[in-house]
Structures are given as structure tokens and as C-alpha cells.
LOZAKOL-761013 format. One record per residue (C-alpha): residue number from 1; x, y, z. Coordinates in steps of 0.5 Angstrom, whole numbers, plus 500, padded with zeros to 3 digits. Layout:
// residues N
@n:NUM u:X v:Y w:Z
...
//
This chain:
// residues 101
@n:1 u:479 v:544 w:521
@n:2 u:486 v:548 w:520
@n:3 u:489 v:548 w:513
@n:4 u:495 v:543 w:514
@n:5 u:489 v:538 w:516
@n:6 u:486 v:540 w:509
@n:7 u:492 v:539 w:505
@n:8 u:494 v:533 w:508
@n:9 u:487 v:530 w:507
@n:10 u:487 v:532 w:500
@n:11 u:494 v:529 w:499
@n:12 u:492 v:523 w:502
@n:13 u:486 v:522 w:497
@n:14 u:491 v:524 w:491
@n:15 u:496 v:519 w:494
@n:16 u:490 v:514 w:495
@n:17 u:488 v:514 w:488
@n:18 u:494 v:514 w:485
@n:19 u:495 v:507 w:488
@n:20 u:488 v:505 w:486
@n:21 u:490 v:506 w:479
@n:22 u:497 v:503 w:479
@n:23 u:493 v:497 w:482
@n:24 u:488 v:497 w:477
@n:25 u:492 v:499 w:470
@n:26 u:499 v:495 w:472
@n:27 u:499 v:487 w:472
@n:28 u:507 v:487 w:474
@n:29 u:506 v:484 w:481
@n:30 u:512 v:489 w:484
@n:31 u:509 v:495 w:481
@n:32 u:502 v:493 w:484
@n:33 u:506 v:492 w:491
@n:34 u:509 v:499 w:490
@n:35 u:501 v:501 w:489
@n:36 u:499 v:498 w:495
@n:37 u:505 v:501 w:499
@n:38 u:503 v:508 w:496
@n:39 u:495 v:507 w:498
@n:40 u:498 v:504 w:506
@n:41 u:502 v:511 w:506
@n:42 u:496 v:515 w:504
@n:43 u:492 v:512 w:510
@n:44 u:498 v:513 w:515
@n:45 u:498 v:520 w:512
@n:46 u:491 v:521 w:514
@n:47 u:492 v:518 w:521
@n:48 u:497 v:522 w:523
@n:49 u:494 v:529 w:520
@n:50 u:487 v:527 w:524
@n:51 u:492 v:526 w:530
@n:52 u:495 v:532 w:530
@n:53 u:488 v:536 w:529
@n:54 u:485 v:532 w:535
@n:55 u:492 v:533 w:539
@n:56 u:492 v:525 w:540
@n:57 u:497 v:520 w:540
@n:58 u:492 v:514 w:537
@n:59 u:493 v:516 w:530
@n:60 u:500 v:516 w:530
@n:61 u:500 v:509 w:534
@n:62 u:496 v:506 w:529
@n:63 u:501 v:509 w:523
@n:64 u:506 v:505 w:526
@n:65 u:502 v:499 w:527
@n:66 u:501 v:500 w:519
@n:67 u:508 v:501 w:518
@n:68 u:509 v:494 w:521
@n:69 u:504 v:490 w:517
@n:70 u:506 v:493 w:511
@n:71 u:514 v:491 w:512
@n:72 u:511 v:484 w:513
@n:73 u:506 v:484 w:507
@n:74 u:512 v:486 w:503
@n:75 u:517 v:481 w:505
@n:76 u:512 v:475 w:504
@n:77 u:509 v:478 w:497
@n:78 u:517 v:479 w:495
@n:79 u:518 v:472 w:498
@n:80 u:512 v:469 w:493
@n:81 u:514 v:473 w:487
@n:82 u:521 v:470 w:488
@n:83 u:519 v:463 w:489
@n:84 u:514 v:464 w:482
@n:85 u:520 v:466 w:479
@n:86 u:524 v:461 w:480
@n:87 u:519 v:456 w:478
@n:88 u:517 v:460 w:472
@n:89 u:522 v:465 w:468
@n:90 u:515 v:470 w:467
@n:91 u:512 v:473 w:473
@n:92 u:504 v:475 w:471
@n:93 u:499 v:476 w:475
@n:94 u:495 v:473 w:470
@n:95 u:499 v:467 w:470
@n:96 u:498 v:466 w:477
@n:97 u:492 v:463 w:477
@n:98 u:495 v:457 w:473
@n:99 u:498 v:455 w:479
@n:100 u:491 v:453 w:482
@n:101 u:491 v:445 w:484
//
């Protein structure tokens, strides 16, 4: 592999690790969404790096699809958080289990 792909893979691994750490350590839903977005962007970077290395367009198409899925995930997730905040003034991931019917 060339140097750009090597650096991109290392950067992608670093971003994905920071995202996993953010999901594990933080309990606030918005911070967790940001960490999940960081992990998705790390995957996008990896797709684009390998697409460039292989001189194919498929990786860029997958990255574009992943961005659309990530936007939908954020819209639905933020709607759920706003609905929970209207119901209770506290938004905590551990407290969401109290809403089970």
C-alpha cells in the first residue's frame, strides 16, 4: 500500500477507537450520538482510502450511502431525545430503561 492509504487506515483506526471510548465512557445521549458519528466517519474514511488505492468508485458510493444513513440516524435519535426531554427534564441513558412498558 502507498503512504496515503497507510496514514488513512491509522487515522481511521484512531477515530474509531475514540468513538468507541466515547460511547463506553459517556452516558449522555447527545455525546453518544457524536461518538457514533465519529465511528461512522472513520468507516467512511476507510472506504474512501481503499477506493483511492484500488482506483474504484465503489468505496466512495458506500461512503455516500453511509452518510445518508447517518443523517437519518441522527434525525430519528434527536427526535427521540427531544421527546424524552419533553416527558422528563432529565435525559440519561440509564434512565431510559424506566420507560419500558
